[in-house]
N, C-alpha and C positions, 0 to 999 in steps of 0.2 A: 792401642788400647782404642776403642771405637768410642764416639760421642752418641750420646743416646737423645740429642737432638743439635740443628744447626739453626742461626740467624744470621743473616746478612749484615755486615758493619757496614755505613756507608757516611760519609760527613756530609753535612747539611752546607749549603751553600750562603754565607753570610749576605745581610741586605746590603751593604754596601758594594758586593760581587755579584748582586742579581743580574749586571748585563752580561756577565760571563755566559748564560743560560741561554739569552737570546744572539751573541755573537755564533754559539754551539748551534743553534738550531738551524741559524741560516750557512746553507752549501755553500755560499759564496767564500768562505774559509779554504775550499778545493782549490781555489784560483787566486788567491789573496793571502800573501806569504806573509805579511804585517799580522794579520789576523793569527795566522797558524804560529808565528814565532811568540805570538801574546802568549798561547796556553802551553807552548814548549817552555817558555818563561818559567811559569805558573809552577809546573813540577816535570820535569824534563823524564823522572823515573816514571811517573803516573801517564803521561805521556805515552812512552813504549809499550809498556803494558796494556794500554788500552786500545792496541793499534794504531796510534797517531789518532784517534775520534777523539774531538774535543767536547762532546757529549757525554760518553763512556768515560772519561778518564773524570770529569769531575766528583763524581761518589769517590774517586781512587785517594784524592788527594786529601792527605791528614788534614785534620782540624787544625791543627797548630801552623801548619803552612797557609791554609784560607785565613786566618786570623793573620799572620803576617803580611800576608799581600793585601788584604784589607787597610793596614797600618802604611803601608808602602807608597807614598803619594806618587811619585815616578810611574810605579805601573798604575797606579788608579786612571793618572793621567791617559797614560796610553789606551789603556780598556776603553775610557770615554772617549777617545778621539778615534777609533774604531768604531764604535756604537755612530758615531756623528757623521763619521765617512758613510756608513752602512745606511743611515738614514738618507743621507742625501742621496745615496747612488740609489735608491728605491723611489726616489720620489723628481727627481731632476728632468727636464725633458734630453733625451739624448736622440741617437739617427733618427728612429721611426717620428718622434715627436716634429724633431725639426727638418722633415727630407720627404716623409713618406706618407704620414697621417693625412686623411681626407682633409680637406680646408672646412667643411662644415658637417656637422652632425657626428654622432659618437666616434671612438676609435674602433675599427672592427674585430673583436677578440677572437682568437683561433683556440682549438680544443684540438692538442694533438693525443692522439691512441697509439701506444707501444705494447709491447707484450714484456719489454726489458728497458731498462735506463741504467746506461754504467755513469754515476756519476763518483763514489767514491767505493772504494773497499769495505767502507767502514757501513756501507749500504748496499749487500751483495743481492742485488735483486737483476744481475745482469749473466750474460753466457759470454758474449764476445762482440764481437764488429757492429750487430744490428744495437744492442744497446747503448757500444761507446759513443757511437753516430747518435744517437736521441738524447744521450748525456750531454754531448758537444752543441748540439741543436739547443739544449735550453739554456745552457749558459751561455751561448750567443746572441739569443733571444733578449734574453737579460742584458747583455750588454749593450744591445742594440735598443732596446726599449721595447721590444714588439710584445705587444699586449695578449700573451698567449698562457693558456691554463695547459696542464699536463695529464693526462690519466695513464696508471700502470694498476700492476699486480703488486703486494705485500706478501713475497712467498716467507712460507714459515721457515722452510731450508734452504730457498735459495738455489743455486746452480751450486756444483759439486765444488770440493776443494779434493785436487789432484796429489797424489804419491805415486810413486815406484815401488813393486814390489823387487826381490832381489835380484830377478831374473829381465828387470826394465821393464814389466808388463803395466800398464796405467791401472791404478787404486783409485777407485773413488770415494769420497767420505764426505757425509752432509751436516753440517753445523745447525743447529736450531740458532733462529733467530730472534731475539729476545727484543721486544718493542722500547722495552725499558733503557736500553743499551744503543738505542737507534738513534737516528737526530730526525726523529719524527715525532708527530703530535697529532694525537685524537681530533677530528672535528667535532666541535659539541653544537648541540642543538639549543632552543632556549632554555631548557630544562640542565643545563651542563651535561647531560647525558651521550655519549656518542652517538652521531648522527650514522644512519640506517638507511637505506634502500633493500630492496629483493626482488629477488626472479624465482620464478616457478619451473622448475625443472622436474620432467619427470624420473621415480626412482630416488627425488632428493626432497619433492615437498616445496616449501617456499625457505627456498636459500636467502637468509640474513647475510648482508654485507655492510662490514664496519668501514668508516670512511677515516683514514690518516691523510696527514698531510706532510710534504717534505718541503721545504723553503728554497729556491735557487735563485739567491738572487730578487728577481720582481717576479721571479714566476713559480706559481703555486703548482706543487704535484701532488694529485691525488691517487692514494696507492689502497686498492679495495683489497679487502681481506675477509674470507668467508670462517676462518678459524677462530670462532666464537662458540661461548656455551649455549646458546638457542638454538645451534645447529645441530642436526645429527652429526656423526661420525663420518659417512660418506661425504657430505656438505662439508664439513670442516677440511677436508682433506683436499677440497678443490683448489685452495692457493700452497699449498704445500711444498711443490718443486716446480720450477722452472723448466719446459720442455722433458717432463717426465709421465709417464704411465701412458696409456691407452688412447684408441680414440677418443670412447667414451670420455676419459678424462681431458683430453685435450680440446673437443668440443664445449667441454664446461668451462672451462677456463677462457675460452674464446666470446662465450656468453657473457658469463660475467663482464669481462673485460668490456664488451661493445654492448651488449643493452645494461648490464648493472651501471656499466662506463656513463651512459647519459644518463641513467637517472641519480648517479652520484651527482654528475655537474648540475642539474635541474636542483637538486636539493641542497647541493654545497651554495649554488648562486643566491638562492633563495633565502638561506641560514646566514650569509655571511655580507649579503648585499655585490656581490662582486657580479660585474657585465656577464650576462649570457654569450656564449659564442656564438659567432655567425657563418664561421670557417671550420670544415672538421679536417682535420689531416690526417688521413689513416698511414701510419708507418707499417706496411707491409699488411700481409690480408688478414692476421689476426683478428682485428677490430673490425672487420666487415661488417658482423651484427650490429655493431652501433647504427647503421644505416636502415636496417629493419626496423630498428627502436623508433627512430626519426620518422619512418614511412608511418609507423602505427601511431606515432603523437598525432600528425596530422589526417589521420584517416580518422582517429576519434574525434578529430572536431568538425568531421561532415567534410575531407577530401576523398577522391576518389583512387585509387592502387596507382593507375599511370599518373593524376594529377600529383600526390605525393612524391613520387619517385622523380617526380622532374624537379619539384620546388629542392628536394634533397639532393639529387645530384648537380644543382648551382651552386651549391655552397660545398661541397666538399673535393678533395684534394686526395689522391693516392698513389705512395710511393711504392713502387715494387725493387726489390735488393736483390734479387738474383734471377740470372740467365739459367741455372740448373734447374732443370723441372722436376728433382727429386726432394728441391729446396721449396715445393710448394703446399701449401694443405690441400690435400685431397681427400673426401668422404665420399664413402656410399649416400645418394641420395635420402635411401630408407633412413640413415641413421639421421640425417637433418629433420625426415619429416616425423621423426619419432620425437626430438626435441621440439621440435614446432605446434606440436602436438595439436592436431585441428580439433574442433567441436563436431557436431552432427555438420554443420554449415560448413564446414571448410575453414573457419578462421581461428588462428591461434590463441592456445591457451598462455602462449609464453608470451607473446605481444599482442594484447587487445586489439580487434578489430582488424590484425593482419589475416591477408589470406594465404594459407599455407601455401597451396601448389604456386600463386603468383612469385611469391618468394623465393621458393626453391627454382623458379625459372631463372632466377638473377645467377646463379651461380653452377648451371647444368654445362655440361662438356656437349657441345654438339648435340641438347633436347634428350641425353641418354643418363645413363643413371649413374654418374660421378659427377659430385658436387665439387668445384672448384675456390678457393674461398678467394685465388687471384680475380678469376673472372668477375665475382661478384663484386671486386674492387674495384676492377675498371668500369662494371655496369651500373654501380651505384656514386660513380666520380665522373662530375662533367671535365677534370684537370688532372692528367695524370702524368707521372714521370720516371723515368730512371735515375740513376746516382754516377752515370757517368756519361760521357758525351758516346762510346762505345755502347756501354751496356744500354741508353735509350735507341740507337740505332737494331742492335740484339732483339729487345722487346719490341721495336715496331715489327719485326719480324716474325718473331716469338706469337703474339698474339693478333696477327695481321687477321685471322678469318673471325675474329671479333668486328669487323668492319670491310664486311664483303663488298665486294667491287673495287677497292681503294686498294694502288700499289704501298708495298710498306713503307715508302716515305712519308705518305699521308697520313698512315695510321696516328691519332691524335696522341701519342705518347712522347714527350718531350724530355729533356733531360736538364737535371743541376746536380753537378759534381758535385760529391761528397766534400766536407773539409774537416778541421780538427780546431778547438779551441786552441788557442795560442798561448793565453796567461797560465793552463792549466798544463801543456804538453812542454812549453820550452822552459828549460833546465833554470835555477835560479842565476849561476854562471852567466849562460846565456841569455838571459833575459838581462843582465847589466850590461852587457856588451848591444841589446838592442836600444836600451835606455843611453848608451854612451855616444850611440850615431843619430839616434832619431830623437831624443828626448823626451819628457812626458806627454804625447801628443797620443790621441785616442785611436793609436792605430788600427782598431776594430771597423772604423769608417773610412778607412784609404785604402787604395790599391798599389799608393808611389811607395814602395820601401828601396828607394835607389838610393839612400842614404848610407844605406848598410854596405855599398861599394867601399865606404871611405873608412872600415874598422881595418887596422893592422895587421900584418902576417903575425908580429908578436901576440897580439891581442886573442886573435884566434886559433894560434900555433898551443898558445900555455892552456887555451878554455879548453878545447879538444884533448889536451893531454891529462885535465883535471876530471873530463867527464869521463873520458874510457879510465882511467884510473878509479872514479866512481864504480863504476860497472866491472870493473876484475873484482874488488871488493865484496860488492854485492852477491856477484858468482861464486865466488869461493863460499861465503856464508851458506849460500842454497844449495850448492853442492854438497857441501860438510853436513849439512842438516839432513839433506835428502839420505848419505848413504848411513847415518845413524838411523834412520827411520826404516831404512832396506836392510836393517838388521846386522851392519858393519860394526867394529868396536872400537872405539876412540883409539886407542892404538897403533889400529892400523891404515889411522885417516890425517897422518901428516902430510900426503903428497897434497889433500885438497887444498892447505893454506898456501900452497906454492903454484898453482894453477893459473895458466893464464899470464900477460905481461902488459903491464900499462904503455908500453911504449911499441907494442905491436901492430899491425894494422889489422881490425878488428870488424868480423863482419857478423850482423844483427839477423838473425829472422824467426819471426815468430806470428802466430798466427794460430787460427783452429787449424785442428789436423782433420783434412777431409782429404780423399783420393786426387781432386783435381789441383788443390794448392800444391800439389808433391813436395811434400818435406823431404823425401828422401831423391830428389831430382840430383843433388850434389852427391849423391852415395853409386850414381851409375857405373863409377870407375874407382873405388875404394884406394886401389894401390897409386893415382894418380891423386886421389885428393891426400893423402899420405904427404906426398913430394911435396904437394903444395904447402901443409900446416909444417914440418918440418923442414922445410929449406933453411939451412944453417945459417944463409946470410941476409934473407928475406921473406921470414916465417909468415905466415898468415895463421887469425886464430877466429874461430866460431862460437856464438853465444847461440843458444838456440830454446826457444821456449813455445808452446802450446798445449791446448787441450784436444783430446776427440770426444764426441758425444757417446754417453755409454753405452751407446747402440751399434755404432760404426765401430763394427770389426776391422773391416779392413784400415781405418783410419789407426786403430790401434795397433796394428799390425806394423803400417809405415814408421808408427813412434818406436816401437819395440827394436827396429832393425838401428835406428838414428841413436837409440840410445846405448844397443849393444858397440857398436862404433864408438861411440864416444867413453865406453868404460875399458877400451881397449889400453891395458898399459903402455904402450906406445906413442899413442897418442892424447889422451886423457888430459896431457896439459894444454892442449889447443885446440880443444872442443867441447863444450859444456854443454851439456842438459838441462834446464832450471825446471823443477816441477813447479806446478798450481801458479801459473802465470794469471796475473791481477792486473790493476791499475796500476798499485804503487811498484810493481817490478817492472811493467811495460813503462813508467817514467824513466828510470834510470838505464833498462835496455837501448831504448830508441835515442836517448840521448847521448849516451857513451859511444854508441855504435861511428864506425868511418863510415862504412857501407849499410845499406839496407838491401837484402836478397829478398826478390818477389819473383819465383817461377811458376805461376798456375799454369794452368792449360787453356790458352786463348782460344776463344773469348767468354770464358767461366767465371772470371773474378769480375764482380760487377763493379768493383770501385775498390775498394783496399784505402783504408785509413793509417794502418801503423806506418809505412812508409814517409808520410805525409808528414807525422810527427818528428820523424827524424831530418827530414828536410828542415822543419823548423829550428834544429839545435844542431845543424852544421854538416848533417851528415848528409851522404851523396847517394844517388837512387841506380842501384842495378837489376834491372827488372826485366821481364817479358814485356812486352807493347798490349796491356791489356789494361782495362780499369783506369786510373784516372791517369796512370803514366801516358798511354796512348795517345792522350789529346795534348799531353805537357814536353813530351820528351825532347831532350836537345842534347846532342853531345856533347854541349860546353858545361854540362850541368850533370851528366849521367854517362849511363850505361845501356842499351837494349839489346837483348837477348833476342837473336832474331828468331820470327816462329816459322816452324816447319810444315807447310800446308799438305796434309795427308792422313787417309782414314786410319796408317797403318800405327797405331799408338806407340809400339815399342821403337822402329824407326824414329818416330819424329821424337820422343824422351830422349833418344840415345845421340840424336844430332843438338839436339837444343843444349845436351849436358853438356856435350864437345864443346858446343861455342861459347855455353860457362864457362868452362876452365880456361878456353883458350882466350877468353876476357880477363879472365883474373889474373894468369900467370901474363898474358904478353901486354897488357895497357893497365890493369889497375894496379897490381903489383910495383910495376916500374915508376908510374905516375907517385905513387907513394914514397917511395923510397928515393926518388931523384931531388936530391938536397945538393944546397950551396954550400958556401965553406963555413957558414955558420948556422950549417945544420938544418936548415927553414928549406922546407919544401914547396918553395915559392907556385911552381905549377898546380898543387894538390891544394893550396890556397886561395887561387885564383879564381878555380873550380868551387868552392865552396861557396865563394863571394858572389860569384853567377848563380848559385843555386838560390843563396839567400834575396838574388834580388829578383830572379825572374819567376822563380818556380815559388817560393814560400808564400806570396801574395795572394798567389791562386787557389793553394789550398787551406785557407782558412776558413772555419764554419761559421766567421761574420761574413766573408763572401758567399758562403753557399747560403745563410739566410737570409742576407740581403737579394738574393736573386729568388729566395722563395718567395718572398714578401713581393717584390714586383713581379715578378713574372706569373704567380699562381696564386695567394693569398690576395691582395686587393683585387684582382678581377673575380675572383671566386666572392669576395665582399660585395664588389657589384650587383654579381647578378645575384647573390642574397636578395641585396636591397630592394633588387628590379623585382622580384617576389614579393618580399614583403609590404611594397609600398603600393603595391598593386594586387591586390588580391585576387581579380578576375586572371589574372597573369598566368598563375598554371592550370586553370581550365580552359583559355582560351589559346594556350600553346599546345594545352593535352588534345585538344578539338584540332589543331592544325596538325599536328604531326597526324592523329589518325585520318585524318581527309587525304594529306600529303602519301601516305603510306598507299592507303587504298589507289587513288590514280598512278603512282609511280608505275605501276605495269604497261600503263597505257602512254608514257611520256615519248616520243620518239626523236631523234635526231638521223638524217639523212641528207643526200644530195649536198655534200661537202664541195666546195668548188674555192679553189685559189688561182686568182687573176694574177698575172704578171709571172707565174712560173708554168706555164702553159708544155714548155720543151722538156721539163724536169730540172732544168738549171739556172740560177740564178747568180747575178753579179752580186758579190758580197758589198752591205750596204745598201740591196735595193729594196723598195717597199713591196709588199704583197697584199692583197683584200682576200679576205678569207670570208666567204658565208656559208651557211645552212638550213635548212629547211629545219623547223620546230615546232613539232605540234604536242603543246602543253599537257593535253590528256586533259582537257579540263580546269587546269589551275591557273591560277592567276599567275601575272607574269611577275609582280611582287614575291612568289612562290618559288620561284626558281633563280638559279644563276647559270647562265650559258657562258661557257666559255673553251677559248681555244686551249690545246695543250700542246705545247712546244718546244722541243729539244734536241739534243742532237741522239742521234740512233748508237745504241750500244752493239755490241757483238753477237747479242741475245735476240736484237732484233726490236727491243724495247726501247722506249723513251728515257733516255737519263737525265735527271735533274731538270727537269721541266722548266718553263717559264708559265704562268698561267693567265692569261689574257681576256679579259671580258669581254662579248661580244651584245650589243645592242640590237633593239627591233630596227629593222628598215623597211618593214611592210609585206607584207605577201606572205607572211607565215614564215619569214624568212630572220636569222640575225647575221649580221658581221662585224670586221673590225678589219684596221688598216695595220700592218707593223713593219718594222725593220729586219732584214734577217742581218744581222752585223756581222755575224763569225762563221768564218767560213767549214764547211766541214759538211758530213751527212745529215740532214735535218730533218727531223719528221716531227709530223703534228695532226693532231683528232682534234673532235671538240664533243664535250661533256656537259651533262644540265647535272646538277646538285641541288638539294633543297636547300632554301634561305631564309632565316629567320632572323631575327634580332637576339633571341635567347640560347642560339647554338654558338658553342665555343669553336664548333670546329667543321670544315666541310661534311667530313669523313662520320660524325658524331652519329647518323642515323642509318648508317651502312647502305645509303642509296645513293646510288650515280645510273646515270643514262649514258650511253656511247655511242657517238656514231658507227 
């Protein structure tokens, strides 16, 4: 019998328990066990039915249980204790206030823009590594007290949920996000209405954007939503899905994030009294349009385009996350021209006062008809970085053409290696070991974890087996549910309750499924893999997870092949593929895996953070020398798969797969099974301690955020203050750039002489004198830095790892310097001139250089 109507029955929270709502709305519970345990204690059944979401569970708790909890003095005492701890956490001085904040003036506020944020599976606005990294960035900024405010999009459907069909093909499903069940609140204006801003998009009209906030400890996250009744249907769908739709849809989302995001920040700060940001951090090129809005703001106050660009660049940080060209958003210039919507005078109707063609020039590739969002990010930001040391080097080569005349090593793209938030990703049993060894100290503010070396073999072995058992239990449940969804009958699934073994060496592999990450490298020799899995004395088991983008057909095919292998009756108890990889699943998988496998095509993995999470939990690293492992690899804490340098991809994959099998069979498996009379793998546990002491402190997001603060945020804030405190600086600096650029073709360096090396040979430690004739082309000496470039000459005839030695005027139109050649070898030198100004962050910033 069908009902004629439906109503939703929900329990109201008693006034006594009102603090529970405050605790539920602050996502600090995602990394504070005590708060989460409070909600679990309130009603374990409602907690699980809600997906472990405190805000979603509260209406599910029966009124009788709420009344009982309100009378429970112990429960109420714990609740108020958690609320007091949260208030202290939000207001007390932390690392930034104690160590990094300017000694005078207000704290510089950072606005952090990202297309996705992975904070909790109960706020599904993320897809993979970029979002998880952004979420960890916010959590660590909160822990460190960094004054940061974040901006993202509130997706109606988020990213897809993944299942498999009977043949192992990926199936995508989208679930509607109900804001009432999410840990977010609307931002209210003075009249109590939801605060809104708008952007004008061709084909959409005025798109109204609603503002929501999620609280991540001390950090507010602004989420922008176009799914409002006031908008037309097309406009409401702009924030429908993450990474869905065509170019037009993607551009509309990025306009809302960038331009709408800046407007939302201004409105939020005005409504709440929050300090305005001085530094804008663009986490990938998706938020590049934010720079256009800020340029427009300055131009509406009277600045010229070049002047406004200079000021915007001073306070902008840009992070690039991919060395794979396919990962960069590229559009036709005409698509962007239509969106910017010039009037008869060439001024944008989207961003008032912004000249459209000048704005388009920021993203053009080589002046052509392709608009590159990453190029715009670099041109809008005075400071930029990759996300590992190797990725920084790859990026400097990849984007060298943006800085003509400079070698790749001098391209102004630095690197800050990604990290992971320890308290989020370290399992409860492992966290207890951290506390046992290091006490209750604030680990986020220190890099010395040497006390972890005192952990006993017994403690480590017992904890690692417990975590492996948790993974096996979770994997069995997921595989069982997956087969039911694939159409299997309960009667044929008894085997799923017995797959895997809590005492078997467990290899974890989980990441986005794309071709360069090589999910199926382990399948290069299926027979050999079977032998490894089924060894009667020393078996190995694999637990694998990951999603392919809905449009990535090659990635889907890799996944189908892997699933087909895992479905085989002879091996399915030793290899499991877990569909619908999310944060909750990841937390169990990274904790339970003994070895974390990572085998991308080097150097196409920018950083990779899943393996970092495993390290935090006592897992050991088994990786290609790519991303973060390239700079931290050590044989004492993991294993490195050798890279085969060849253009023959099939040969490379075959040889690297052979190396993978060889290391696994001959080094990893024997070490795990080499045990003393008491069954303790002493050497294996020593390796875990080495990894925890040497590697784990380097892969924390707190280290990462501290690096961002000291290397990028504070210098950007100082540059912003320079423009803010001296209104004439943007005019004088812009005029200076114009004057230098006009004169630069006339700058000449000639007649370079080296005294003391007339024979072409000098004794090690000898001093030489270098001079050169310099024609500044009408520029002042203060405008130009003349320097010698000295270094060893490589096989390609280029100077490698050069030392830069300033030359000073010695009269007669010549500059010179004396220096010592201390290292033997083939040394080369040249002389060059580069622009010099206090507002420049890098020699290469203007792309101007004159060389002898």
